[in-house]
CHARMM internal coordinates of N, CA and C (Angstrom, degrees):
IC EDIT
DIST 1 N 1 CA 1.4573
DIST 1 CA 1 C 1.4923
ANGL 1 N 1 CA 1 C 106.16
DIST 1 C 2 N 1.3036
ANGL 1 CA 1 C 2 N 118.62
DIHE 1 N 1 CA 1 C 2 N 134.91
DIST 2 N 2 CA 1.4447
ANGL 1 C 2 N 2 CA 124.98
DIHE 1 CA 1 C 2 N 2 CA -173.07
DIST 2 CA 2 C 1.6206
ANGL 2 N 2 CA 2 C 115.48
DIHE 1 C 2 N 2 CA 2 C -76.66
DIST 2 C 3 N 1.2518
ANGL 2 CA 2 C 3 N 115.33
DIHE 2 N 2 CA 2 C 3 N -8.48
DIST 3 N 3 CA 1.4646
ANGL 2 C 3 N 3 CA 120.29
DIHE 2 CA 2 C 3 N 3 CA 178.88
DIST 3 CA 3 C 1.4861
ANGL 3 N 3 CA 3 C 113.66
DIHE 2 C 3 N 3 CA 3 C -135.60
DIST 3 C 4 N 1.3327
ANGL 3 CA 3 C 4 N 122.60
DIHE 3 N 3 CA 3 C 4 N 150.53
DIST 4 N 4 CA 1.4153
ANGL 3 C 4 N 4 CA 121.98
DIHE 3 CA 3 C 4 N 4 CA -178.50
DIST 4 CA 4 C 1.5327
ANGL 4 N 4 CA 4 C 108.99
DIHE 3 C 4 N 4 CA 4 C -73.44
DIST 4 C 5 N 1.3841
ANGL 4 CA 4 C 5 N 113.09
DIHE 4 N 4 CA 4 C 5 N 151.91
DIST 5 N 5 CA 1.4099
ANGL 4 C 5 N 5 CA 119.29
DIHE 4 CA 4 C 5 N 5 CA 179.17
DIST 5 CA 5 C 1.6213
ANGL 5 N 5 CA 5 C 105.99
DIHE 4 C 5 N 5 CA 5 C -62.16
DIST 5 C 6 N 1.3708
ANGL 5 CA 5 C 6 N 115.95
DIHE 5 N 5 CA 5 C 6 N 148.14
DIST 6 N 6 CA 1.4590
ANGL 5 C 6 N 6 CA 118.68
DIHE 5 CA 5 C 6 N 6 CA -175.57
DIST 6 CA 6 C 1.4611
ANGL 6 N 6 CA 6 C 117.31
DIHE 5 C 6 N 6 CA 6 C -40.94
DIST 6 C 7 N 1.2920
ANGL 6 CA 6 C 7 N 119.91
DIHE 6 N 6 CA 6 C 7 N 130.13
DIST 7 N 7 CA 1.4508
ANGL 6 C 7 N 7 CA 126.67
DIHE 6 CA 6 C 7 N 7 CA 176.53
DIST 7 CA 7 C 1.5239
ANGL 7 N 7 CA 7 C 114.81
DIHE 6 C 7 N 7 CA 7 C 71.22
DIST 7 C 8 N 1.3192
ANGL 7 CA 7 C 8 N 113.40
DIHE 7 N 7 CA 7 C 8 N 26.09
DIST 8 N 8 CA 1.5205
ANGL 7 C 8 N 8 CA 118.36
DIHE 7 CA 7 C 8 N 8 CA 173.44
DIST 8 CA 8 C 1.5105
ANGL 8 N 8 CA 8 C 110.21
DIHE 7 C 8 N 8 CA 8 C -123.69
DIST 8 C 9 N 1.2715
ANGL 8 CA 8 C 9 N 115.57
DIHE 8 N 8 CA 8 C 9 N 152.91
DIST 9 N 9 CA 1.4750
ANGL 8 C 9 N 9 CA 122.22
DIHE 8 CA 8 C 9 N 9 CA 177.86
DIST 9 CA 9 C 1.5264
ANGL 9 N 9 CA 9 C 110.23
DIHE 8 C 9 N 9 CA 9 C -102.90
DIST 9 C 10 N 1.3211
ANGL 9 CA 9 C 10 N 117.21
DIHE 9 N 9 CA 9 C 10 N 128.09
DIST 10 N 10 CA 1.4648
ANGL 9 C 10 N 10 CA 119.80
DIHE 9 CA 9 C 10 N 10 CA 178.04
DIST 10 CA 10 C 1.5711
ANGL 10 N 10 CA 10 C 107.12
DIHE 9 C 10 N 10 CA 10 C -107.00
DIST 10 C 11 N 1.3644
ANGL 10 CA 10 C 11 N 114.69
DIHE 10 N 10 CA 10 C 11 N 129.00
DIST 11 N 11 CA 1.4006
ANGL 10 C 11 N 11 CA 119.99
DIHE 10 CA 10 C 11 N 11 CA -177.09
DIST 11 CA 11 C 1.5488
ANGL 11 N 11 CA 11 C 106.80
DIHE 10 C 11 N 11 CA 11 C -126.97
DIST 11 C 12 N 1.2962
ANGL 11 CA 11 C 12 N 116.84
DIHE 11 N 11 CA 11 C 12 N 138.34
DIST 12 N 12 CA 1.4994
ANGL 11 C 12 N 12 CA 120.69
DIHE 11 CA 11 C 12 N 12 CA 172.26
DIST 12 CA 12 C 1.4898
ANGL 12 N 12 CA 12 C 112.85
DIHE 11 C 12 N 12 CA 12 C -113.12
DIST 12 C 13 N 1.2969
ANGL 12 CA 12 C 13 N 115.09
DIHE 12 N 12 CA 12 C 13 N 146.75
DIST 13 N 13 CA 1.5330
ANGL 12 C 13 N 13 CA 119.50
DIHE 12 CA 12 C 13 N 13 CA 179.50
DIST 13 CA 13 C 1.5001
ANGL 13 N 13 CA 13 C 108.69
DIHE 12 C 13 N 13 CA 13 C -127.68
DIST 13 C 14 N 1.3333
ANGL 13 CA 13 C 14 N 115.03
DIHE 13 N 13 CA 13 C 14 N 153.31
DIST 14 N 14 CA 1.4872
ANGL 13 C 14 N 14 CA 123.50
DIHE 13 CA 13 C 14 N 14 CA 167.68
DIST 14 CA 14 C 1.4581
ANGL 14 N 14 CA 14 C 108.99
DIHE 13 C 14 N 14 CA 14 C -117.58
DIST 14 C 15 N 1.2663
ANGL 14 CA 14 C 15 N 115.52
DIHE 14 N 14 CA 14 C 15 N 162.42
DIST 15 N 15 CA 1.5008
ANGL 14 C 15 N 15 CA 120.31
DIHE 14 CA 14 C 15 N 15 CA 177.99
DIST 15 CA 15 C 1.5636
ANGL 15 N 15 CA 15 C 105.39
DIHE 14 C 15 N 15 CA 15 C -155.45
DIST 15 C 16 N 1.3282
ANGL 15 CA 15 C 16 N 111.99
DIHE 15 N 15 CA 15 C 16 N 164.63
DIST 16 N 16 CA 1.4350
ANGL 15 C 16 N 16 CA 119.84
DIHE 15 CA 15 C 16 N 16 CA 176.30
DIST 16 CA 16 C 1.5392
ANGL 16 N 16 CA 16 C 109.63
DIHE 15 C 16 N 16 CA 16 C -115.47
DIST 16 C 17 N 1.3904
ANGL 16 CA 16 C 17 N 115.32
DIHE 16 N 16 CA 16 C 17 N 129.09
DIST 17 N 17 CA 1.4614
ANGL 16 C 17 N 17 CA 117.52
DIHE 16 CA 16 C 17 N 17 CA -179.86
DIST 17 CA 17 C 1.5055
ANGL 17 N 17 CA 17 C 110.68
DIHE 16 C 17 N 17 CA 17 C -75.69
DIST 17 C 18 N 1.3051
ANGL 17 CA 17 C 18 N 118.62
DIHE 17 N 17 CA 17 C 18 N 139.82
DIST 18 N 18 CA 1.4244
ANGL 17 C 18 N 18 CA 122.16
DIHE 17 CA 17 C 18 N 18 CA 179.27
DIST 18 CA 18 C 1.5748
ANGL 18 N 18 CA 18 C 110.61
DIHE 17 C 18 N 18 CA 18 C -85.91
DIST 18 C 19 N 1.3719
ANGL 18 CA 18 C 19 N 113.09
DIHE 18 N 18 CA 18 C 19 N -26.12
DIST 19 N 19 CA 1.5059
ANGL 18 C 19 N 19 CA 117.39
DIHE 18 CA 18 C 19 N 19 CA 179.66
DIST 19 CA 19 C 1.5871
ANGL 19 N 19 CA 19 C 107.15
DIHE 18 C 19 N 19 CA 19 C -140.61
DIST 19 C 20 N 1.3418
ANGL 19 CA 19 C 20 N 115.74
DIHE 19 N 19 CA 19 C 20 N 75.08
DIST 20 N 20 CA 1.4877
ANGL 19 C 20 N 20 CA 117.43
DIHE 19 CA 19 C 20 N 20 CA -176.05
DIST 20 CA 20 C 1.5174
ANGL 20 N 20 CA 20 C 112.93
DIHE 19 C 20 N 20 CA 20 C -64.60
DIST 20 C 21 N 1.2992
ANGL 20 CA 20 C 21 N 119.79
DIHE 20 N 20 CA 20 C 21 N -14.14
DIST 21 N 21 CA 1.4650
ANGL 20 C 21 N 21 CA 121.77
DIHE 20 CA 20 C 21 N 21 CA -177.94
DIST 21 CA 21 C 1.5508
ANGL 21 N 21 CA 21 C 110.60
DIHE 20 C 21 N 21 CA 21 C -87.75
DIST 21 C 22 N 1.3221
ANGL 21 CA 21 C 22 N 116.35
DIHE 21 N 21 CA 21 C 22 N -14.12
DIST 22 N 22 CA 1.4349
ANGL 21 C 22 N 22 CA 121.42
DIHE 21 CA 21 C 22 N 22 CA -179.14
DIST 22 CA 22 C 1.5510
ANGL 22 N 22 CA 22 C 109.10
DIHE 21 C 22 N 22 CA 22 C -79.40
DIST 22 C 23 N 1.3269
ANGL 22 CA 22 C 23 N 117.66
DIHE 22 N 22 CA 22 C 23 N 147.63
DIST 23 N 23 CA 1.4820
ANGL 22 C 23 N 23 CA 122.20
DIHE 22 CA 22 C 23 N 23 CA 179.45
DIST 23 CA 23 C 1.4775
ANGL 23 N 23 CA 23 C 108.87
DIHE 22 C 23 N 23 CA 23 C -62.50
DIST 23 C 24 N 1.3058
ANGL 23 CA 23 C 24 N 116.95
DIHE 23 N 23 CA 23 C 24 N 146.36
DIST 24 N 24 CA 1.4296
ANGL 23 C 24 N 24 CA 124.32
DIHE 23 CA 23 C 24 N 24 CA 176.82
DIST 24 CA 24 C 1.5194
ANGL 24 N 24 CA 24 C 112.30
DIHE 23 C 24 N 24 CA 24 C -75.55
DIST 24 C 25 N 1.3449
ANGL 24 CA 24 C 25 N 119.01
DIHE 24 N 24 CA 24 C 25 N 141.79
DIST 25 N 25 CA 1.4381
ANGL 24 C 25 N 25 CA 123.13
DIHE 24 CA 24 C 25 N 25 CA 172.94
DIST 25 CA 25 C 1.5370
ANGL 25 N 25 CA 25 C 106.96
DIHE 24 C 25 N 25 CA 25 C -107.83
DIST 25 C 26 N 1.2923
ANGL 25 CA 25 C 26 N 118.80
DIHE 25 N 25 CA 25 C 26 N 119.12
DIST 26 N 26 CA 1.4412
ANGL 25 C 26 N 26 CA 122.10
DIHE 25 CA 25 C 26 N 26 CA -176.87
DIST 26 CA 26 C 1.5451
ANGL 26 N 26 CA 26 C 111.11
DIHE 25 C 26 N 26 CA 26 C -106.20
DIST 26 C 27 N 1.2940
ANGL 26 CA 26 C 27 N 114.86
DIHE 26 N 26 CA 26 C 27 N 131.59
DIST 27 N 27 CA 1.4792
ANGL 26 C 27 N 27 CA 121.03
DIHE 26 CA 26 C 27 N 27 CA 170.91
DIST 27 CA 27 C 1.5215
ANGL 27 N 27 CA 27 C 106.96
DIHE 26 C 27 N 27 CA 27 C -85.63
DIST 27 C 28 N 1.2925
ANGL 27 CA 27 C 28 N 114.63
DIHE 27 N 27 CA 27 C 28 N 101.42
DIST 28 N 28 CA 1.4541
ANGL 27 C 28 N 28 CA 121.94
DIHE 27 CA 27 C 28 N 28 CA -172.03
DIST 28 CA 28 C 1.5422
ANGL 28 N 28 CA 28 C 111.78
DIHE 27 C 28 N 28 CA 28 C -67.41
DIST 28 C 29 N 1.3015
ANGL 28 CA 28 C 29 N 117.94
DIHE 28 N 28 CA 28 C 29 N -13.12
DIST 29 N 29 CA 1.5125
ANGL 28 C 29 N 29 CA 117.26
DIHE 28 CA 28 C 29 N 29 CA 174.28
DIST 29 CA 29 C 1.5273
ANGL 29 N 29 CA 29 C 111.13
DIHE 28 C 29 N 29 CA 29 C -80.48
DIST 29 C 30 N 1.3653
ANGL 29 CA 29 C 30 N 116.93
DIHE 29 N 29 CA 29 C 30 N -9.72
DIST 30 N 30 CA 1.4782
ANGL 29 C 30 N 30 CA 120.47
DIHE 29 CA 29 C 30 N 30 CA -178.76
DIST 30 CA 30 C 1.5768
ANGL 30 N 30 CA 30 C 109.61
DIHE 29 C 30 N 30 CA 30 C -115.39
DIST 30 C 31 N 1.3632
ANGL 30 CA 30 C 31 N 115.72
DIHE 30 N 30 CA 30 C 31 N -37.73
DIST 31 N 31 CA 1.5154
ANGL 30 C 31 N 31 CA 120.17
DIHE 30 CA 30 C 31 N 31 CA -176.40
DIST 31 CA 31 C 1.5047
ANGL 31 N 31 CA 31 C 110.48
DIHE 30 C 31 N 31 CA 31 C -127.91
DIST 31 C 32 N 1.3304
ANGL 31 CA 31 C 32 N 112.95
DIHE 31 N 31 CA 31 C 32 N 148.61
DIST 32 N 32 CA 1.4437
ANGL 31 C 32 N 32 CA 118.85
DIHE 31 CA 31 C 32 N 32 CA 178.63
DIST 32 CA 32 C 1.5486
ANGL 32 N 32 CA 32 C 109.50
DIHE 31 C 32 N 32 CA 32 C -81.63
DIST 32 C 33 N 1.3377
ANGL 32 CA 32 C 33 N 115.65
DIHE 32 N 32 CA 32 C 33 N -30.17
DIST 33 N 33 CA 1.4324
ANGL 32 C 33 N 33 CA 122.02
DIHE 32 CA 32 C 33 N 33 CA -178.45
DIST 33 CA 33 C 1.4781
ANGL 33 N 33 CA 33 C 110.69
DIHE 32 C 33 N 33 CA 33 C -173.64
DIST 33 C 34 N 1.3665
ANGL 33 CA 33 C 34 N 116.72
DIHE 33 N 33 CA 33 C 34 N 168.65
DIST 34 N 34 CA 1.4440
ANGL 33 C 34 N 34 CA 122.17
DIHE 33 CA 33 C 34 N 34 CA 175.17
DIST 34 CA 34 C 1.4956
ANGL 34 N 34 CA 34 C 109.67
DIHE 33 C 34 N 34 CA 34 C -153.84
DIST 34 C 35 N 1.3175
ANGL 34 CA 34 C 35 N 117.63
DIHE 34 N 34 CA 34 C 35 N 148.64
DIST 35 N 35 CA 1.4802
ANGL 34 C 35 N 35 CA 122.82
DIHE 34 CA 34 C 35 N 35 CA -179.25
DIST 35 CA 35 C 1.5025
ANGL 35 N 35 CA 35 C 108.82
DIHE 34 C 35 N 35 CA 35 C -155.28
DIST 35 C 36 N 1.3592
ANGL 35 CA 35 C 36 N 116.20
DIHE 35 N 35 CA 35 C 36 N 146.88
DIST 36 N 36 CA 1.4234
ANGL 35 C 36 N 36 CA 122.24
DIHE 35 CA 35 C 36 N 36 CA 171.70
DIST 36 CA 36 C 1.4721
ANGL 36 N 36 CA 36 C 108.82
DIHE 35 C 36 N 36 CA 36 C -84.53
DIST 36 C 37 N 1.3828
ANGL 36 CA 36 C 37 N 117.41
DIHE 36 N 36 CA 36 C 37 N 145.79
DIST 37 N 37 CA 1.4235
ANGL 36 C 37 N 37 CA 124.33
DIHE 36 CA 36 C 37 N 37 CA 175.50
DIST 37 CA 37 C 1.5109
ANGL 37 N 37 CA 37 C 111.71
DIHE 36 C 37 N 37 CA 37 C -132.13
DIST 37 C 38 N 1.3297
ANGL 37 CA 37 C 38 N 116.89
DIHE 37 N 37 CA 37 C 38 N 140.84
DIST 38 N 38 CA 1.4495
ANGL 37 C 38 N 38 CA 122.74
DIHE 37 CA 37 C 38 N 38 CA 169.00
DIST 38 CA 38 C 1.5413
ANGL 38 N 38 CA 38 C 110.31
DIHE 37 C 38 N 38 CA 38 C -77.33
DIST 38 C 39 N 1.2649
ANGL 38 CA 38 C 39 N 115.36
DIHE 38 N 38 CA 38 C 39 N 153.95
DIST 39 N 39 CA 1.4869
ANGL 38 C 39 N 39 CA 120.47
DIHE 38 CA 38 C 39 N 39 CA -175.41
DIST 39 CA 39 C 1.5814
ANGL 39 N 39 CA 39 C 108.18
DIHE 38 C 39 N 39 CA 39 C -59.78
DIST 39 C 40 N 1.2813
ANGL 39 CA 39 C 40 N 117.08
DIHE 39 N 39 CA 39 C 40 N -33.99
DIST 40 N 40 CA 1.5022
ANGL 39 C 40 N 40 CA 119.45
DIHE 39 CA 39 C 40 N 40 CA -178.11
DIST 40 CA 40 C 1.4963
ANGL 40 N 40 CA 40 C 112.29
DIHE 39 C 40 N 40 CA 40 C -92.45
DIST 40 C 41 N 1.3082
ANGL 40 CA 40 C 41 N 119.96
DIHE 40 N 40 CA 40 C 41 N 12.72
DIST 41 N 41 CA 1.5190
ANGL 40 C 41 N 41 CA 121.65
DIHE 40 CA 40 C 41 N 41 CA -177.30
DIST 41 CA 41 C 1.5173
ANGL 41 N 41 CA 41 C 109.36
DIHE 40 C 41 N 41 CA 41 C -137.70
DIST 41 C 42 N 1.3256
ANGL 41 CA 41 C 42 N 119.32
DIHE 41 N 41 CA 41 C 42 N 37.56
DIST 42 N 42 CA 1.4792
ANGL 41 C 42 N 42 CA 121.16
DIHE 41 CA 41 C 42 N 42 CA -178.62
DIST 42 CA 42 C 1.4930
ANGL 42 N 42 CA 42 C 109.90
DIHE 41 C 42 N 42 CA 42 C -81.22
DIST 42 C 43 N 1.4217
ANGL 42 CA 42 C 43 N 117.33
DIHE 42 N 42 CA 42 C 43 N 147.77
DIST 43 N 43 CA 1.4209
ANGL 42 C 43 N 43 CA 119.60
DIHE 42 CA 42 C 43 N 43 CA 173.80
DIST 43 CA 43 C 1.5482
ANGL 43 N 43 CA 43 C 109.79
DIHE 42 C 43 N 43 CA 43 C -72.06
DIST 43 C 44 N 1.3047
ANGL 43 CA 43 C 44 N 117.42
DIHE 43 N 43 CA 43 C 44 N -172.39
DIST 44 N 44 CA 1.4512
ANGL 43 C 44 N 44 CA 119.66
DIHE 43 CA 43 C 44 N 44 CA 175.71
DIST 44 CA 44 C 1.5081
ANGL 44 N 44 CA 44 C 111.41
DIHE 43 C 44 N 44 CA 44 C -57.81
DIST 44 C 45 N 1.3320
ANGL 44 CA 44 C 45 N 116.96
DIHE 44 N 44 CA 44 C 45 N 132.79
DIST 45 N 45 CA 1.4995
ANGL 44 C 45 N 45 CA 120.67
DIHE 44 CA 44 C 45 N 45 CA -174.75
DIST 45 CA 45 C 1.5252
ANGL 45 N 45 CA 45 C 109.15
DIHE 44 C 45 N 45 CA 45 C -89.35
DIST 45 C 46 N 1.3239
ANGL 45 CA 45 C 46 N 114.42
DIHE 45 N 45 CA 45 C 46 N 154.80
DIST 46 N 46 CA 1.4607
ANGL 45 C 46 N 46 CA 119.15
DIHE 45 CA 45 C 46 N 46 CA 177.29
DIST 46 CA 46 C 1.5548
ANGL 46 N 46 CA 46 C 109.60
DIHE 45 C 46 N 46 CA 46 C -71.80
DIST 46 C 47 N 1.3114
ANGL 46 CA 46 C 47 N 118.15
DIHE 46 N 46 CA 46 C 47 N 171.68
DIST 47 N 47 CA 1.4569
ANGL 46 C 47 N 47 CA 122.53
DIHE 46 CA 46 C 47 N 47 CA -178.52
DIST 47 CA 47 C 1.5375
ANGL 47 N 47 CA 47 C 110.57
DIHE 46 C 47 N 47 CA 47 C -60.76
DIST 47 C 48 N 1.3623
ANGL 47 CA 47 C 48 N 112.94
DIHE 47 N 47 CA 47 C 48 N 153.92
DIST 48 N 48 CA 1.5018
ANGL 47 C 48 N 48 CA 119.18
DIHE 47 CA 47 C 48 N 48 CA -175.57
DIST 48 CA 48 C 1.5355
ANGL 48 N 48 CA 48 C 112.46
DIHE 47 C 48 N 48 CA 48 C -63.52
DIST 48 C 49 N 1.2991
ANGL 48 CA 48 C 49 N 121.99
DIHE 48 N 48 CA 48 C 49 N -18.12
DIST 49 N 49 CA 1.4428
ANGL 48 C 49 N 49 CA 123.37
DIHE 48 CA 48 C 49 N 49 CA -178.97
DIST 49 CA 49 C 1.5096
ANGL 49 N 49 CA 49 C 114.22
DIHE 48 C 49 N 49 CA 49 C -87.57
DIST 49 C 50 N 1.3373
ANGL 49 CA 49 C 50 N 116.64
DIHE 49 N 49 CA 49 C 50 N -9.23
DIST 50 N 50 CA 1.4379
ANGL 49 C 50 N 50 CA 118.95
DIHE 49 CA 49 C 50 N 50 CA -173.85
DIST 50 CA 50 C 1.5613
ANGL 50 N 50 CA 50 C 110.82
DIHE 49 C 50 N 50 CA 50 C -83.90
DIST 50 C 51 N 1.2917
ANGL 50 CA 50 C 51 N 115.68
DIHE 50 N 50 CA 50 C 51 N 151.06
DIST 51 N 51 CA 1.4672
ANGL 50 C 51 N 51 CA 120.85
DIHE 50 CA 50 C 51 N 51 CA -178.92
DIST 51 CA 51 C 1.5506
ANGL 51 N 51 CA 51 C 109.79
DIHE 50 C 51 N 51 CA 51 C -64.04
DIST 51 C 52 N 1.3138
ANGL 51 CA 51 C 52 N 118.50
DIHE 51 N 51 CA 51 C 52 N -39.11
DIST 52 N 52 CA 1.4881
ANGL 51 C 52 N 52 CA 120.90
DIHE 51 CA 51 C 52 N 52 CA 176.45
DIST 52 CA 52 C 1.4969
ANGL 52 N 52 CA 52 C 109.92
DIHE 51 C 52 N 52 CA 52 C -55.99
DIST 52 C 53 N 1.3185
ANGL 52 CA 52 C 53 N 119.13
DIHE 52 N 52 CA 52 C 53 N -44.84
DIST 53 N 53 CA 1.4488
ANGL 52 C 53 N 53 CA 124.62
DIHE 52 CA 52 C 53 N 53 CA -179.80
DIST 53 CA 53 C 1.5231
ANGL 53 N 53 CA 53 C 110.64
DIHE 52 C 53 N 53 CA 53 C -60.59
DIST 53 C 54 N 1.2849
ANGL 53 CA 53 C 54 N 115.85
DIHE 53 N 53 CA 53 C 54 N -45.95
DIST 54 N 54 CA 1.4565
ANGL 53 C 54 N 54 CA 118.34
DIHE 53 CA 53 C 54 N 54 CA 177.98
DIST 54 CA 54 C 1.5128
ANGL 54 N 54 CA 54 C 113.79
DIHE 53 C 54 N 54 CA 54 C -60.07
DIST 54 C 55 N 1.3234
ANGL 54 CA 54 C 55 N 115.74
DIHE 54 N 54 CA 54 C 55 N -40.29
DIST 55 N 55 CA 1.4976
ANGL 54 C 55 N 55 CA 118.33
DIHE 54 CA 54 C 55 N 55 CA 175.03
DIST 55 CA 55 C 1.5048
ANGL 55 N 55 CA 55 C 113.55
DIHE 54 C 55 N 55 CA 55 C -63.41
DIST 55 C 56 N 1.3262
ANGL 55 CA 55 C 56 N 115.13
DIHE 55 N 55 CA 55 C 56 N -41.95
DIST 56 N 56 CA 1.4442
ANGL 55 C 56 N 56 CA 120.93
DIHE 55 CA 55 C 56 N 56 CA 179.22
DIST 56 CA 56 C 1.5294
ANGL 56 N 56 CA 56 C 110.09
DIHE 55 C 56 N 56 CA 56 C -65.45
DIST 56 C 57 N 1.3411
ANGL 56 CA 56 C 57 N 118.19
DIHE 56 N 56 CA 56 C 57 N -45.29
DIST 57 N 57 CA 1.4251
ANGL 56 C 57 N 57 CA 119.69
DIHE 56 CA 56 C 57 N 57 CA 178.68
DIST 57 CA 57 C 1.5228
ANGL 57 N 57 CA 57 C 115.31
DIHE 56 C 57 N 57 CA 57 C -63.22
DIST 57 C 58 N 1.3329
ANGL 57 CA 57 C 58 N 115.53
DIHE 57 N 57 CA 57 C 58 N -33.66
DIST 58 N 58 CA 1.4656
ANGL 57 C 58 N 58 CA 120.37
DIHE 57 CA 57 C 58 N 58 CA 176.33
DIST 58 CA 58 C 1.4986
ANGL 58 N 58 CA 58 C 108.95
DIHE 57 C 58 N 58 CA 58 C -66.18
DIST 58 C 59 N 1.3373
ANGL 58 CA 58 C 59 N 116.56
DIHE 58 N 58 CA 58 C 59 N -43.85
DIST 59 N 59 CA 1.5095
ANGL 58 C 59 N 59 CA 120.72
DIHE 58 CA 58 C 59 N 59 CA 176.99
DIST 59 CA 59 C 1.4756
ANGL 59 N 59 CA 59 C 110.44
DIHE 58 C 59 N 59 CA 59 C -62.53
DIST 59 C 60 N 1.3196
ANGL 59 CA 59 C 60 N 120.83
DIHE 59 N 59 CA 59 C 60 N -44.51
DIST 60 N 60 CA 1.4566
ANGL 59 C 60 N 60 CA 120.78
DIHE 59 CA 59 C 60 N 60 CA 179.51
DIST 60 CA 60 C 1.4996
ANGL 60 N 60 CA 60 C 112.28
DIHE 59 C 60 N 60 CA 60 C -59.48
DIST 60 C 61 N 1.3652
ANGL 60 CA 60 C 61 N 117.50
DIHE 60 N 60 CA 60 C 61 N -40.21
DIST 61 N 61 CA 1.4569
ANGL 60 C 61 N 61 CA 122.82
DIHE 60 CA 60 C 61 N 61 CA 179.59
DIST 61 CA 61 C 1.5263
ANGL 61 N 61 CA 61 C 109.30
DIHE 60 C 61 N 61 CA 61 C -62.37
DIST 61 C 62 N 1.3045
ANGL 61 CA 61 C 62 N 115.69
DIHE 61 N 61 CA 61 C 62 N -43.94
DIST 62 N 62 CA 1.5300
ANGL 61 C 62 N 62 CA 119.79
DIHE 61 CA 61 C 62 N 62 CA 178.31
DIST 62 CA 62 C 1.5152
ANGL 62 N 62 CA 62 C 111.10
DIHE 61 C 62 N 62 CA 62 C -64.07
DIST 62 C 63 N 1.2692
ANGL 62 CA 62 C 63 N 118.63
DIHE 62 N 62 CA 62 C 63 N -41.85
DIST 63 N 63 CA 1.4513
ANGL 62 C 63 N 63 CA 121.73
DIHE 62 CA 62 C 63 N 63 CA 176.87
DIST 63 CA 63 C 1.5053
ANGL 63 N 63 CA 63 C 114.35
DIHE 62 C 63 N 63 CA 63 C -62.79
DIST 63 C 64 N 1.3161
ANGL 63 CA 63 C 64 N 114.98
DIHE 63 N 63 CA 63 C 64 N -39.98
DIST 64 N 64 CA 1.5055
ANGL 63 C 64 N 64 CA 121.29
DIHE 63 CA 63 C 64 N 64 CA 178.06
DIST 64 CA 64 C 1.5244
ANGL 64 N 64 CA 64 C 110.08
DIHE 63 C 64 N 64 CA 64 C -63.94
DIST 64 C 65 N 1.3501
ANGL 64 CA 64 C 65 N 120.18
DIHE 64 N 64 CA 64 C 65 N -31.78
DIST 65 N 65 CA 1.4562
ANGL 64 C 65 N 65 CA 121.74
DIHE 64 CA 64 C 65 N 65 CA -179.01
DIST 65 CA 65 C 1.5021
ANGL 65 N 65 CA 65 C 113.96
DIHE 64 C 65 N 65 CA 65 C -76.85
DIST 65 C 66 N 1.3525
ANGL 65 CA 65 C 66 N 119.48
DIHE 65 N 65 CA 65 C 66 N -9.12
DIST 66 N 66 CA 1.4388
ANGL 65 C 66 N 66 CA 120.62
DIHE 65 CA 65 C 66 N 66 CA -176.64
DIST 66 CA 66 C 1.5197
ANGL 66 N 66 CA 66 C 107.99
DIHE 65 C 66 N 66 CA 66 C -86.30
END
COOR INIT
IC SEED 1 N 1 CA 1 C
IC BUILD
């Protein structure tokens, strides 16, 4: 959903992996799963108005500048 439920604050974060080649450890009480993706191998993206899409688009722009 591209907007937070009424009266809630939606916040997005980015981070840098210190060991991106190492297998991910997932806390299954918080996440159903996790996976690393290359910029040219992304699954279907969320809608352009969603926070997750904004984070992905910002990452793709940074990757393109390298």
